[in-house]
FITOR-463880 format. One line per 3 residues: number of its first residue (from 0); for each residue x, y, z of C-alpha. Coordinates in steps of 0.05 Angstrom, whole numbers. Example, Ala and Ser with C-alpha at 12.3 -4.5 7.8 and 13.67 -1.06 7.14 Angstrom:
2
0> 246/-90/156 ~ 273/-21/143
//
This chain:
553
0> 2267/1479/2169 ~ 2291/1408/2185 ~ 2259/1361/2135
3> 2251/1305/2186 ~ 2209/1353/2228 ~ 2166/1368/2168
6> 2146/1295/2157 ~ 2091/1304/2208 ~ 2069/1368/2175
9> 2063/1344/2103 ~ 2061/1268/2109 ~ 2121/1255/2064
12> 2159/1197/2095 ~ 2216/1204/2045 ~ 2238/1272/2068
15> 2305/1273/2103 ~ 2332/1324/2152 ~ 2391/1369/2140
18> 2383/1430/2184 ~ 2393/1434/2259 ~ 2330/1450/2298
21> 2317/1462/2371 ~ 2330/1388/2386 ~ 2401/1410/2404
24> 2418/1403/2478 ~ 2428/1460/2525 ~ 2492/1499/2517
27> 2525/1561/2542 ~ 2490/1626/2526 ~ 2557/1657/2508
30> 2630/1638/2508 ~ 2693/1678/2499 ~ 2753/1640/2473
33> 2824/1664/2465 ~ 2854/1633/2402 ~ 2930/1629/2396
36> 2981/1673/2431 ~ 3018/1736/2411 ~ 3089/1736/2385
39> 3105/1795/2430 ~ 3071/1831/2488 ~ 3088/1902/2508
42> 3066/1916/2580 ~ 3046/1989/2584 ~ 3045/1986/2660
45> 3121/1981/2660 ~ 3173/2034/2644 ~ 3207/1985/2597
48> 3143/1971/2559 ~ 3124/2045/2553 ~ 3195/2060/2528
51> 3191/2006/2474 ~ 3132/2043/2443 ~ 3158/2113/2460
54> 3095/2122/2500 ~ 3075/2171/2555 ~ 3012/2164/2596
57> 2973/2227/2611 ~ 2915/2235/2659 ~ 2856/2280/2676
60> 2793/2273/2718 ~ 2729/2281/2678 ~ 2677/2328/2705
63> 2601/2319/2704 ~ 2576/2386/2680 ~ 2507/2416/2669
66> 2487/2424/2597 ~ 2429/2455/2558 ~ 2392/2405/2514
69> 2324/2394/2484 ~ 2268/2344/2496 ~ 2251/2292/2442
72> 2214/2321/2382 ~ 2202/2311/2307 ~ 2251/2329/2252
75> 2236/2345/2180 ~ 2189/2294/2150 ~ 2195/2248/2210
78> 2139/2265/2258 ~ 2161/2217/2313 ~ 2191/2248/2375
81> 2261/2220/2366 ~ 2305/2281/2357 ~ 2331/2336/2404
84> 2283/2388/2376 ~ 2232/2395/2433 ~ 2229/2443/2491
87> 2292/2467/2526 ~ 2316/2426/2586 ~ 2376/2416/2630
90> 2417/2353/2629 ~ 2489/2333/2642 ~ 2551/2317/2601
93> 2623/2296/2611 ~ 2679/2347/2605 ~ 2728/2348/2572
96> 2713/2312/2507 ~ 2782/2282/2505 ~ 2769/2226/2455
99> 2783/2269/2394 ~ 2849/2258/2359 ~ 2870/2331/2360
102> 2853/2342/2434 ~ 2910/2379/2468 ~ 2930/2342/2531
105> 2997/2378/2541 ~ 2974/2407/2607 ~ 2950/2341/2635
108> 2986/2303/2690 ~ 3042/2257/2665 ~ 3037/2188/2694
111> 3093/2140/2708 ~ 3074/2073/2676 ~ 3083/2038/2742
114> 3031/2083/2776 ~ 2970/2059/2736 ~ 2944/2019/2795
117> 2938/2082/2837 ~ 2865/2096/2851 ~ 2841/2157/2814
120> 2777/2196/2804 ~ 2730/2224/2856 ~ 2697/2159/2875
123> 2623/2140/2869 ~ 2595/2171/2805 ~ 2660/2188/2771
126> 2696/2185/2704 ~ 2767/2199/2682 ~ 2812/2200/2621
129> 2876/2165/2605 ~ 2911/2184/2540 ~ 2973/2153/2509
132> 3008/2159/2442 ~ 3047/2098/2418 ~ 3097/2090/2362
135> 3105/2023/2326 ~ 3178/1999/2332 ~ 3217/1960/2280
138> 3230/1901/2325 ~ 3206/1870/2390 ~ 3251/1814/2413
141> 3257/1767/2354 ~ 3194/1794/2320 ~ 3202/1840/2260
144> 3141/1883/2271 ~ 3126/1906/2200 ~ 3062/1874/2174
147> 3040/1847/2241 ~ 2974/1857/2277 ~ 2975/1901/2339
150> 2919/1894/2391 ~ 2910/1941/2450 ~ 2882/1906/2511
153> 2861/1939/2576 ~ 2825/1917/2639 ~ 2798/1977/2674
156> 2768/1976/2743 ~ 2710/1981/2729 ~ 2692/1998/2656
159> 2728/2027/2596 ~ 2711/2060/2530 ~ 2768/2067/2479
162> 2780/2118/2424 ~ 2832/2100/2372 ~ 2858/2160/2332
165> 2797/2199/2352 ~ 2745/2146/2334 ~ 2702/2103/2380
168> 2673/2048/2335 ~ 2607/2017/2356 ~ 2552/1974/2328
171> 2486/1946/2353 ~ 2496/1888/2401 ~ 2570/1903/2411
174> 2600/1883/2478 ~ 2672/1902/2487 ~ 2722/1925/2437
177> 2717/2001/2439 ~ 2655/2002/2484 ~ 2645/1978/2555
180> 2644/1902/2557 ~ 2630/1884/2629 ~ 2650/1895/2700
183> 2726/1891/2704 ~ 2726/1855/2637 ~ 2780/1860/2585
186> 2771/1906/2525 ~ 2810/1889/2462 ~ 2816/1935/2402
189> 2855/1920/2338 ~ 2900/1980/2325 ~ 2926/1957/2257
192> 2930/1893/2215 ~ 2990/1920/2177 ~ 3037/1951/2228
195> 3090/1998/2200 ~ 3152/2019/2239 ~ 3145/2092/2258
198> 3069/2089/2254 ~ 3037/2132/2309 ~ 2972/2113/2342
201> 2935/2155/2393 ~ 2892/2123/2447 ~ 2842/2156/2494
204> 2809/2114/2547 ~ 2749/2137/2588 ~ 2749/2103/2656
207> 2682/2092/2689 ~ 2668/2075/2762 ~ 2612/2025/2770
210> 2564/1991/2770 ~ 2530/2058/2761 ~ 2465/2034/2793
213> 2502/2008/2854 ~ 2563/2053/2861 ~ 2619/2022/2901
216> 2663/2055/2953 ~ 2719/2048/2903 ~ 2757/2088/2851
219> 2782/2079/2780 ~ 2847/2045/2764 ~ 2881/2003/2710
222> 2888/1929/2724 ~ 2927/1914/2660 ~ 2945/1950/2595
225> 2984/1917/2539 ~ 2995/1919/2464 ~ 2997/1848/2436
228> 3033/1837/2370 ~ 3016/1778/2325 ~ 3058/1760/2264
231> 2991/1741/2234 ~ 2924/1744/2269 ~ 2911/1676/2300
234> 2862/1629/2266 ~ 2837/1561/2285 ~ 2879/1513/2241
237> 2822/1463/2240 ~ 2778/1514/2206 ~ 2823/1525/2145
240> 2823/1492/2077 ~ 2754/1461/2083 ~ 2705/1436/2031
243> 2718/1421/1958 ~ 2709/1455/1891 ~ 2675/1409/1842
246> 2691/1433/1771 ~ 2642/1413/1716 ~ 2663/1464/1664
249> 2729/1501/1654 ~ 2692/1567/1658 ~ 2691/1556/1733
252> 2765/1574/1735 ~ 2745/1646/1718 ~ 2701/1648/1780
255> 2740/1608/1832 ~ 2815/1602/1830 ~ 2839/1530/1826
258> 2857/1504/1895 ~ 2813/1553/1933 ~ 2782/1527/1996
261> 2730/1547/2048 ~ 2747/1577/2115 ~ 2701/1566/2175
264> 2690/1631/2212 ~ 2644/1612/2269 ~ 2604/1553/2295
267> 2555/1532/2350 ~ 2491/1559/2319 ~ 2427/1520/2310
270> 2412/1542/2238 ~ 2445/1600/2202 ~ 2407/1637/2148
273> 2396/1703/2112 ~ 2465/1736/2113 ~ 2476/1809/2092
276> 2537/1854/2092 ~ 2529/1916/2135 ~ 2553/1982/2104
279> 2599/1992/2164 ~ 2639/1930/2146 ~ 2612/1869/2181
282> 2564/1812/2168 ~ 2496/1801/2200 ~ 2458/1735/2194
285> 2396/1702/2223 ~ 2386/1641/2267 ~ 2311/1633/2258
288> 2309/1574/2306 ~ 2336/1615/2364 ~ 2301/1680/2344
291> 2363/1724/2339 ~ 2406/1760/2289 ~ 2482/1754/2298
294> 2538/1799/2275 ~ 2606/1775/2253 ~ 2666/1823/2253
297> 2719/1800/2204 ~ 2775/1842/2234 ~ 2773/1803/2299
300> 2728/1743/2287 ~ 2679/1764/2341 ~ 2607/1740/2338
303> 2554/1777/2379 ~ 2479/1780/2383 ~ 2459/1839/2339
306> 2384/1836/2350 ~ 2344/1792/2397 ~ 2271/1769/2388
309> 2286/1780/2314 ~ 2222/1748/2288 ~ 2172/1737/2343
312> 2157/1752/2416 ~ 2090/1717/2425 ~ 2069/1674/2484
315> 2060/1614/2437 ~ 2131/1616/2410 ~ 2142/1546/2437
318> 2098/1519/2381 ~ 2145/1546/2327 ~ 2205/1512/2296
321> 2231/1575/2265 ~ 2198/1638/2293 ~ 2257/1684/2282
324> 2281/1726/2224 ~ 2304/1697/2159 ~ 2326/1738/2099
327> 2362/1804/2113 ~ 2386/1862/2071 ~ 2404/1936/2078
330> 2378/1994/2037 ~ 2419/2052/2011 ~ 2409/2089/2076
333> 2439/2031/2115 ~ 2373/2011/2146 ~ 2362/1937/2161
336> 2304/1903/2125 ~ 2284/1834/2149 ~ 2235/1778/2140
339> 2201/1757/2205 ~ 2174/1686/2206 ~ 2134/1690/2270
342> 2106/1760/2259 ~ 2091/1741/2186 ~ 2117/1806/2158
345> 2174/1845/2127 ~ 2198/1905/2168 ~ 2250/1960/2164
348> 2289/1984/2225 ~ 2296/2059/2221 ~ 2360/2094/2241
351> 2331/2119/2307 ~ 2302/2050/2323 ~ 2228/2051/2304
354> 2200/1994/2262 ~ 2166/2007/2196 ~ 2121/1951/2171
357> 2133/1944/2096 ~ 2088/1883/2084 ~ 2045/1841/2130
360> 1983/1823/2089 ~ 1956/1816/2019 ~ 1885/1840/2008
363> 1872/1837/2082 ~ 1898/1767/2093 ~ 1961/1755/2133
366> 2023/1734/2096 ~ 2049/1663/2109 ~ 2120/1673/2135
369> 2164/1717/2090 ~ 2228/1679/2075 ~ 2277/1718/2032
372> 2281/1786/1999 ~ 2319/1830/1951 ~ 2319/1904/1936
375> 2319/1931/1865 ~ 2367/1989/1853 ~ 2308/2038/1855
378> 2292/2013/1926 ~ 2233/1969/1907 ~ 2226/1909/1953
381> 2214/1838/1926 ~ 2204/1779/1973 ~ 2182/1706/1976
384> 2128/1680/2022 ~ 2124/1604/2033 ~ 2092/1578/2097
387> 2154/1545/2126 ~ 2156/1592/2186 ~ 2086/1572/2209
390> 2084/1517/2262 ~ 2050/1467/2215 ~ 2072/1497/2148
393> 2020/1482/2094 ~ 1973/1450/2145 ~ 1975/1506/2195
396> 1905/1526/2218 ~ 1926/1599/2220 ~ 1948/1601/2148
399> 1905/1654/2112 ~ 1932/1662/2042 ~ 1915/1602/1997
402> 1980/1607/1958 ~ 2055/1615/1967 ~ 2071/1680/1932
405> 2126/1723/1905 ~ 2110/1796/1921 ~ 2135/1867/1911
408> 2120/1929/1950 ~ 2101/1983/1899 ~ 2085/2053/1925
411> 2071/2024/1994 ~ 2023/1971/1968 ~ 2037/1896/1969
414> 2031/1868/1899 ~ 2026/1794/1884 ~ 2072/1778/1826
417> 2064/1702/1817 ~ 2038/1640/1850 ~ 2075/1593/1802
420> 2115/1561/1858 ~ 2090/1525/1919 ~ 2154/1538/1958
423> 2187/1602/1931 ~ 2250/1613/1971 ~ 2314/1647/1947
426> 2307/1710/1904 ~ 2357/1751/1865 ~ 2362/1799/1806
429> 2407/1793/1744 ~ 2459/1849/1742 ~ 2418/1891/1693
432> 2354/1876/1734 ~ 2317/1852/1672 ~ 2308/1784/1703
435> 2286/1759/1771 ~ 2309/1690/1794 ~ 2269/1650/1846
438> 2287/1582/1874 ~ 2233/1532/1891 ~ 2231/1488/1953
441> 2166/1450/1954 ~ 2169/1403/2013 ~ 2106/1366/1990
444> 2139/1343/1926 ~ 2213/1354/1935 ~ 2238/1305/1883
447> 2201/1338/1825 ~ 2204/1412/1842 ~ 2277/1430/1850
450> 2280/1486/1800 ~ 2305/1557/1792 ~ 2255/1601/1755
453> 2272/1663/1715 ~ 2223/1718/1701 ~ 2225/1782/1660
456> 2213/1842/1705 ~ 2175/1905/1686 ~ 2186/1973/1718
459> 2121/1964/1758 ~ 2147/1898/1785 ~ 2104/1854/1741
462> 2134/1787/1721 ~ 2125/1755/1653 ~ 2153/1697/1612
465> 2169/1655/1672 ~ 2213/1596/1652 ~ 2253/1542/1685
468> 2324/1570/1685 ~ 2356/1508/1716 ~ 2328/1440/1736
471> 2360/1401/1793 ~ 2308/1346/1798 ~ 2357/1294/1772
474> 2409/1310/1825 ~ 2426/1261/1880 ~ 2404/1275/1951
477> 2343/1301/1985 ~ 2367/1372/1995 ~ 2323/1425/1964
480> 2340/1494/1938 ~ 2347/1554/1983 ~ 2385/1620/1978
483> 2404/1654/1912 ~ 2456/1706/1893 ~ 2481/1731/1826
486> 2551/1759/1813 ~ 2566/1820/1770 ~ 2579/1773/1710
489> 2509/1743/1715 ~ 2530/1676/1744 ~ 2477/1648/1790
492> 2497/1619/1858 ~ 2445/1573/1890 ~ 2443/1535/1955
495> 2427/1464/1936 ~ 2446/1391/1944 ~ 2518/1384/1969
498> 2533/1459/1972 ~ 2531/1521/1929 ~ 2516/1509/1856
501> 2544/1557/1804 ~ 2506/1566/1739 ~ 2524/1612/1682
504> 2477/1667/1658 ~ 2461/1620/1600 ~ 2438/1565/1648
507> 2500/1522/1642 ~ 2521/1484/1704 ~ 2594/1503/1717
510> 2607/1469/1784 ~ 2594/1475/1858 ~ 2626/1493/1924
513> 2619/1430/1966 ~ 2607/1453/2037 ~ 2621/1414/2102
516> 2549/1429/2125 ~ 2485/1441/2087 ~ 2489/1511/2057
519> 2425/1550/2066 ~ 2444/1619/2040 ~ 2501/1666/2023
522> 2520/1739/2016 ~ 2574/1781/1984 ~ 2618/1818/2033
525> 2683/1856/2045 ~ 2709/1879/1977 ~ 2655/1841/1940
528> 2700/1781/1925 ~ 2684/1746/1991 ~ 2624/1699/1992
531> 2598/1687/2062 ~ 2559/1623/2069 ~ 2510/1605/2124
534> 2509/1530/2133 ~ 2471/1495/2189 ~ 2512/1506/2252
537> 2568/1544/2219 ~ 2589/1607/2181 ~ 2639/1600/2124
540> 2675/1644/2074 ~ 2708/1633/2007 ~ 2745/1683/1963
543> 2724/1688/1890 ~ 2753/1718/1827 ~ 2687/1748/1808
546> 2650/1795/1853 ~ 2579/1810/1876 ~ 2540/1872/1892
549> 2540/1888/1966 ~ 2474/1900/2002 ~ 2452/1972/1998
552> 2494/1990/1937
//
């Protein structure tokens, strides 16, 4: 929460703001930008282009066929009617299933590349298939293709879905890429980031006539189809080599390579928080001010809304500064677990979509506004619960619990572990899980409470021997402590004044990553050596020599 906004809530005139709130002006709901240009474009609607990639288009109408199916019913231990286990019924399907890699299209119609604008399909409610195999060449014009990035782009009239080598990739909130993006909109799919001459790639495109709810007197055809080759995938040059590494101790060189810099990945948010790496290979993060969770795809740089109304959907949401979700993580089954400020609870999103409430009260009293969370390797949930998501924080009339707690969920029961801290925030385990670290952010006394606590953890979640692990009260600046992460070597990373502080397992200050914007939180991603940092309006990444444990592992 913006500290200047909290002055009215806690009466501390010395607090200074550092996070963007909803004071930002109106902006576009979404924007699609094309960064850079390819080094070579192969037009698959021309004979020359198809020849360059040794490609042959093949075509078939898709039929809408009747199919036996089952109504929703329970499955195994799950009693909810979510699975096709109920009574028999009749429905419809598309035939053939031509997206599979080993599908035999030898008997399909061969298309001349110049005929792709010919209207095909049966009109109205209709679907069809286009399949093409391409071979990566050694050279295209002056471009030596090896090692380049190849991107397939198609604009289908009206919608397209794309299988690459038999796989249609998809994720929650995805618009475009392999799934339908929009009416006559372009779909772009990265085929490879390391092109090799002779490499064969198979594409299957399902064409869809639409809009389905208002079927046009039209047919399906291909407006454009290209493969764009980039010597290196384009990046915004102004987003490279940012920030500064402040070295206090030479041990930092074992964690961050000398000369390493930050890269900005995305911008335009109000306040980024709570990042977590999805098991399918992308990042999700919260914007509690705008009540959404975003996803970031590293292979193409796309940012999309992953979950809307992520923390609250009440009629009084206008009273909240941060009603949305905050801390996020994934369990070993790949299920998203999130802290919801406005709903004042921690929930889990099940694979089929239902919400399971993991914690929403303690001894019958509503939680404040769960902030951040961590899972122990045995699946036990630990979380922090300051009141910063309530409209008036500590002074909110709807506040029910008299303390700010650190909790665990043990055998389905919410257990209070400690009330030592007035503003418990970030939370993380040591690699051996013997210790739990908790950062403090007490907005009522910020100059004297900037500490990281360390507790011994028992199997039942109980905390003992709580001690100040690191004291930042003598640091310059008003910024308090926020997110915490620990690498596999036991080094503690903490969002604090001026960026990300790095502290050894022995409590020695090694240095910090000075960020262009105030860093709120961070998460390990990719191969575990990438640290993704949520910082005010931006998302950043830095590569490390050490690594961290990915969410859900």
